[in-house]
N, C-alpha and C positions, 0 to 999 in steps of 0.2 A: 503492500501499500503506499503509495508515493506522500500522501499525509504525515505519514511517520518520519519521512527524513528531512533534516534541516535545509535541504538545497531543493524539496519538491520531487525529488527521482528516487527512483528505485536503482540501486545499483548497480552497474553494467557488472559486465563478465567481468571486466578487466581492471573494475576497481578497488581500491584501498579501502577497506573496512577500518575502522576504530571501534570498538568499544567499551567504556571508560567503566561500567556495572551500574546497574540499576535497571537493565533492560529485561526485557520479554519478547522476542520477535516468534514469530510461528512461520512455518513455511507450510500452506497449504499446497505444493506444487514443487517439480525441482527446481534449484536456484543454481546459480553461477556467480562467483566473484571472482577478483583478482588476487587478492590474501584477505588475513582476519587476523587483526592484532586484538587480543584481549588486555585490557592493560590496567585492570582490577575492579576490586567489587564483584558482586554477583551481577552474573548472568542467566536467564534463561534460552534456550534455545530447542523449540519443539518443534514438532511435525506431525504433520494429517496426510491420509491418502497415502500415505507410503514415501511421502518425500523425502529428497536427497538433498543435501547440499555438497555443491563440487568448488574447491578453495583450488583455482589455478596456480596460486604461488605458497607465500608460506603460511602456516596455521600458529600463531604465534601465543603463548599465554604468560603475561608479565608474574611478578610476582605481587601476592595479594589477590591473583585471582581467584574466583570458583563461580564455574563455567557448568552450568546442569547442560549437557551434549546430549539433548535427546532425538537429537536428527542425525542421521548415520552419515559419515563427512568424508571425502575425499578432501585431499593435497599432495602439495608436490615437495614439501620439506616439514616439518614439525619440529617448534623447541617449546619445550615445559622449562620455564624458570624454575629456580630453586622458590618456594611457597607459594605454587601457583598448583591450583587442585584442579582436573578435568573430571567431573562427577554425572551421575544421572539420578532423573527420580526415583526415588523406592517404589519397587513393586507392590500391590494389595495381595489379591487373589489368584489363585492357581487358573483360573480362570479371565480372568483380565488379563490381553497383551502386556507382560513384561515388558520394561525400556530395559536397554542396556547402553553400553558404551560404544561404540561401533566407528573405530577409524582407520581409515586406510591411506597410510601415506605412500610414492610412487618411490620416491627417493629415498636420503637419512632422516633419522626423526634424534632427537637429543632429549633427556627427561634429566637437569640436571638433580644434584641432591637435593633430598627435601622437597623437589616435584613429586608429584601425583599423577595417575593415572587411578582412580578412587572409585572403588563399587562397592568399597565398606558398607555390610548393613543396609545394603540397596537393594536387594531382593526380595523374597515374599514377607509379607507383613506377620506377626502371629497370630493365628496356630497354624498359617496356610500354609503350604509345599507337600510336594509328595514323596519327604520322605517320613511325615508325622504319620503314628498309628495313632495315636490314643484322640480324647475328645476335648474339648474345651483349653484350659492354659495350662493346664500338667501333660501335654501330649509328649514324646520322645520323639527325636528325630536324624534322619540319614541324609546325605547325600552321596559323597564320595569312598565314603565307607560309612559302618554301622556302630549304632548304638551298645554297648554291653549294659547286659547281658543281652543274648543274641536275640532279635524280634522286637527289641523296641528301636523302631526305626529300622531303614532300609536303603540300599545303593539304588540312585535312579541314574539315567542320565547317558551320555556316552563319553566315554575315556578319552579319546583318539580326537571329538569332534565337541567340544563340550561347550553349549550352547543353554544350558537352564542356571534358575537360580538357586541360590539356599532357602532350606527351609527354615519357617519364624521361632523362633522362641517362645516364651512365657511375656506375657504382658504385666502378670499380678505377680511377677518375683521380680521385681529391677531393682538394682541396685543404686544407691544415690550416685549419683555426675550424669545420669544417661542421658543421652540425646533425645528430646522430645520425637523428634524426623524420624528417626534409625532404629528406638527402643526397638531388641529384640528381635529387627529385620537378618533375615538370612542375606551370607553375600550374594553380592548384587552378579551379573555380567560383560566379560569384556571381550569385545572382538579388536585383537589390532593385529595390522597388516603393515607391514615396512619395507618395501624392496630392496633399499640399500642396506644402510648399518643402521642397528636399534642400538644410541649410544645408551646404555640404562646405569645411570646412579642415584638413581630418586625411585619409587615405587612403583608396583604394577599390582594392587591390590583388592581381592574380592574377599576379603576376611569378611566371616559372620559378624553381627555385632556381641560383643561385649558387654562386662559391668552386670552380670545377672548372677541374682543370689541362687537362684534354681534353672534347669531350662535355658540354656543360652541357644544360639542360632549356628545353623551349619554355614560352612562355607557354601561360595558362591563357582562359577567358575573364568577360567583365566584360558584363552583361545590366543596365543600369538603366531603368526608367519612372519618371518623375518631374513632378509640375504644373509644378515652377520647378527650377531649378539657380544654387544663387549657392554666394558662396562664394570661395577660392583656394588649393582644394586640390588632391591630385593622385587620377585617374583611371587604371590603369595597366595592362597586358597585355605586358611584354615579354619579350625572351627570357633567359637565363641569360648573365652574363659569364663568359670564360673565362679563364687566364691563360697557356695556349698556343696551342691550335686546336681549330676546330671547335665555336663557341657553337649555342645554337639561338634556333630563330626567335621572332618574336615572336609574340604571340595574338591574341585577338578581342577589341574593345569596341564596344557598341548602346548608344547613348543615346537615348531617347524622350522628348523635353519635350511635353505634353500639355494644358499651361492654353491655354482659349478666349478668354482674354484678349490682348490686342497686345503690352501689355508684354512687353518679352525678361527674360530671366532676365540677370544680373550677375554671370556667372562668370569671372573671374577665373583659372581656375588654368591646370591642363595634364591631356591626355585625351592618354594616349600607347599605342601600342602596337611598341615601336621593335624590331629586330631584335638580338641580342645581341653585344656587341662582344669584341673579343681585345687583350690588353694586351701579347700577345707582337713585339717591334719586328722579330722574324724568322719572323714567319707566312707562310702559304702562302695558294694561291687559295681550302686550303680554311674559311679563319678568316670567313667573315664569313656571319650569321644574316641569312637577310632579314624585311623588315619585316612588321608584321603587318596585319591588317584592321579598319579603323573605319568605324562607320555612325552617323551622327546623324542624326535625324529629327525633323521638328517636327511633330507631328499635328494642335496646335492651331495658333490665329494665328500671325502675327509672321515674323520673317526671322532669319539670321543677320548683322546688319546691325551689333547691339551686343554680339555675342558678343566677349567682351574676353579670353579667354583662349588657349591654343596646342596646336594638333591636330597629333601628328605620328607618323608612321609610317615613320620612316627604316630604310632597312636596317642592321646592323653592320657596323663600321669595325674597322682595325689600323690604327696607326700607322706604317704603310712607307710610304717617297714611293714612288706611283705603283699601290700596291696595289689591286685592285675591291674597290667596295665591295658591301655584299650588296646584295641587290634590295629597293626602296623595298616599305613597304606601300601602302594603298591607302584612301582617304578619303573617304568618302560621305556626302554631305548633302543632306536632303531637305527639301522646305516642303510645310506642306498641301494647296497646289495642285497636287502633283504634280509640279513642276519639280525636277529635282536636277541637282549639280555630280560628277564625279568628280574625283579628284585624285591624281596618282600623284608626289609629290614626293621626293626625297631630300637634301635641306638645302640647304643654302645654301656655300657656294664657301668663305665664310669659317669655318663651321663643321668643313668639311674640307679643309683645303687642302690635304692631300698624298694624295687618291685619286684614281684613275685618269679618264679622262674618260667613259666606262662603267662604269655598276654591271651587275649580276647582273639578269637577267629578272624583271618584275615579271609573273607568270603569273595569267590571268582564266580561272576556269571558267564552268563551262555558269550557273552560280546567278547570275554575276554578269554576264555576258553575255545572260540571261533577261530581264533589266532594258532600260530604254531610258533612256540618258541624257539629260538636258539638253547642257551642256557639260562637253569633257574635257581637263583641263590636265595636260599632263608636265613634267616639271623639273627641274632641277637632275640631268645626269646620268641619270635614272629611263628605263629601259627599259620599254616597254609591252607584254605580251607574249602576247595573248588564243590560247587553245589550239589544238589543231588540230582542226577538225571545230566550232568556235566562231565566232561573227561579234559583234562590238562594234558595235552599235545606239547611233547618236547621233543625235540631233533637232538640235542645236544645233551649236554650234563645238569644232572639236579645234584645241588650240594647243599647243607646244612651245615651252618655254624655257628653252634651254642643255639639253637633254637628248641623251641618249646617241645616237650617229650611227647607230642601228641599224632594222630592217625592223620594224616594229610588226606582231605574230604570227609563229606558228609558221606551218609547211608548212600547207596545207591550213583557215587561219581568212583573217579578213577582217573589213574595216568597214566596216559598212553605214548609208548616211545617208538616216533615216526624216523621216516627218512635213514633208509642205508647207507650214504654217502656219510654220514656223520657217524661216530663213537657216542655211546651216552655213559659216561660213566660217573656209576651212583657212590657220592659221597659224605659220611657223615650219618648218626643214625637217623634210618629214613623207613617211618612204616606208614604202609599206604593201605588206603581202602580196597585197593585194587589196581594191580601192576597190570598193562597189556602192553604187548609186543605182535603184533601179527603185520610186520614187515619183514618178508624173507631176505635174509642177507645182513639183517643190524645186529651191531655187535655192543652189547651189554656190560660194562666192564662193572664188579664189583671192588671199590677202593681199598684194596686192602690196608694200605701205606696209611690212609686217613682215620682205620680202626672202621671202616663202614660196617653197618650193623644194618641188616635188611628183610624187610619183616612185613606180610600182611596181616589185616585183621581177624578175627575171630569173624566168617558169614563173609569176608571178601573171597579175594583170587587169583593167584598167578596165571595167568592166559599168556603162553609164548605158543606162536603159529609160524614156523618158516614154510620151505616147500622143498622138496628130494633134493633140488639143485642147490637151493640156497639156505641153510639152515639158520636160525638164528642162534648165537653164541651169545651164552649166560656164562657169565663168570670173570676168572681171572687165570690169565695163560702161566703168568711167571709167578704169583703167589696164591694164597688163599682167602677168597670172601667169606663173606656171612649172610649165608639165607637162611633164615625160619618160617617152616609154614607151620604155624600155631594148630591148634585141637579146634574145629567148628570153620575152619578154613578150606578151601580146595584149590587143588590146581589143575590145569590142564595144559600140557606140554607136548607139543609136537612136531618133528624134523627141527632139532635143538642139538647145537654140540653142545655139551655142559663141560666148563675149564675152571679148575680149582674153586668149587665150593663146598663149605663144612654146611650144611644141614643138621646136624646131631642134634643142634638145640629144641625140635622141633617132630612133630610127623613126618615118615619118609615120604617123598616125592615120586613120583612115576612119571616117566618122559617118554611117550610113545614114537617108536620110529627113530631114536635120538640115541646120540653118541655119547662116548667120553673121552675129552683130551687129557691124558695125563692121567697122574696116580691118585690126585687129592681130591677124586669126588666123594663126599663123605653121606652116605644116609638118603640118594639117591637111587631110583633101577631103572634102569633103561631096559624098555620093553620092544620085543621086535614084532610088530602088527600084519607080519607076511603069514602066511598058511602055513603049518604045518605041524609037528609035536610039541605036547605040550606037556611037561612030568612035572607033578606034583611033587614037591620036595617037601612041605612044611617045616621051611628055615625059618622061619620069622615067628608065626603062631599056627592054629587050628582054626584061622577064618578064613573061608573058600575063596573071598573074593580081595583078599590081600596080595598085590601082584607077588609079594616079596616070596613066598610060599610056590611060586613056579617059576619051571626053568626057565620061561621064555619073560619073565619079570611082569605077566601078567593072567589074571584067571581065562579060562576058556572061552571062547566068542562063537557064535553062530556062524 
C-alpha cells in the first residue's frame, strides 16, 4: 500500500529499504526489493496467501533488532550483527498453520557472536503438540526423543528433514521470570539455506521454553543446508529445563553440507539436541527428557575428519546419585558415497558422575530402521531399542562401549546384518532380541580382542542363512569369540561356516548344511541335511529330537 510509505510509493525491486523498528508490514502477495536493513527496534513482517519476500541484495540486522520474520525470505547475502534477533511468532495448536523462520541466502551469510536466529519457545503452545499423551496441563511430551518412563510422550517428525515444532509444556507450573509470550511453548522451526559459507559465531536455536517447575516443553526443529559451515557458534534444539520434575525431550537438527570441493568446513562450535534436565535433587524417575535426533549429511565432497566441533544428543539428567539418565538421542553421519554411521551416546562418565548404569531406552522408529547403516556405536549407558516390528539394518560393525547391559530392541524387533561386501564386527557386550543375517557370503566376526559376548534374549532367535555357494561366515578365524543361546531362544542356521565360536554358556546350536573352520567350535552341531543313513548314538541324552544324539547331527526326517 503506497500510503504506508513516506514517499507515497511502494518500494521497487531495486529499492534499498530501511526499517527502524515499530513497523508491522504484511505481504498479501510476493514482493521484491533491492536490500533490507533492520536498524533496531521491533519489526513484524508477515505474509498472507503464501506470499514470499525476495531481497535482491543484503539482508542486514543491526544490534538491537528484533524482527518477527513470518514471511519466507530470500536474499543474496545476509549479516546478523551481535545483539540482533531474527524470530517468528509462536505457534498455537496442532491444527493451526504454524509459523517458522524460513530464510534462503544464495551467497554467504554471517551470524556474529550474540547474533540469533531465534525460535526458542516459538513452537506449539501448552499443552498442544503431537508429542503430548496426557490431558490438560499435566501432559508429558516427546519430539525427537521420548520421556522416561517409556510411554510418556513419543517421537514425531522427520529425522532427516525436520519441519515440525516442539510440543508445549504446562502453563499451570510456570516458574518466576517466564516470558508471557513464550511461556511453556515448544521449540519453533528454522529452515536455513545458504548457498555459500555460513559463518556462524552466534546461535541458531529452536530450544523448548525453560524455567518451568514441572512439565517443560520439547525442542523444535532446525534444518540447515549450507555450502560450507564455519565459525564457533551453536546450533541447538534441546528440551526445556525444569526445577522439579518432568522436563521436555530434545528436538531435531539436520545439517546438509553441499560444497563440491574437498576442503572441509572449519566449524568448531556445538550442534546439540539434548533432553531437558531437572534441577531438583529429590527428583523421581520421571525427571528425564530423552535426547533428540541429529543428522549431518555431506552431500558434496569430503568427510568428517576435520570437523572440529561437538555433536551431542544426551538424555536429560538429574543430580541425584544413582538416578537414571534420560534415553540418549541419535547422531546420524552420512557421506556423499552413501556410507553412514549411527552413534547413540549418553555422555562420558565424567560429565554425569552420579547416574545409574542404565539409561532409559532410545527408540528407533520405522523412518530410522528403513536406512541401512554402515557402523553403529552405542556407548556411555545408552540403550538402543528398535521398536516392535522394526529391524535395525547394519552393513558394517556394531560396537558397544560402556553401554547399558540391556537387550537391543523391543520384543518383535531384530538387528539384521546386510551387504556381503562389508565385514560386520560385533564388539563389546551385545544382547540382541533377534540377530538375523540372510545375506549369502556375509562375514560376521565376534571380536574376541574386545571381550565380545554376544547373545540373544529368551524368546528371540539367531537366524543365519547363506546358500550352498556362499555361506554366511560366523565367528572368528584367528581367536575364539563367545556366543550364547539361552534357554527359551531358538537358532535357525543353515549354509554357514562356523569359525572360532564358544557357545558353552548356553544350549547347543544346530547348523544345517554347515561346516566348522578349525577346532575352536564349542557346543555346535553341524548337521548334514542330505539324504542317507542316520544312526542313533545317544551321545547327549535320551531325547529323540536332540540332534546331538544322531550321527548326522539331526533327528531323522521324512
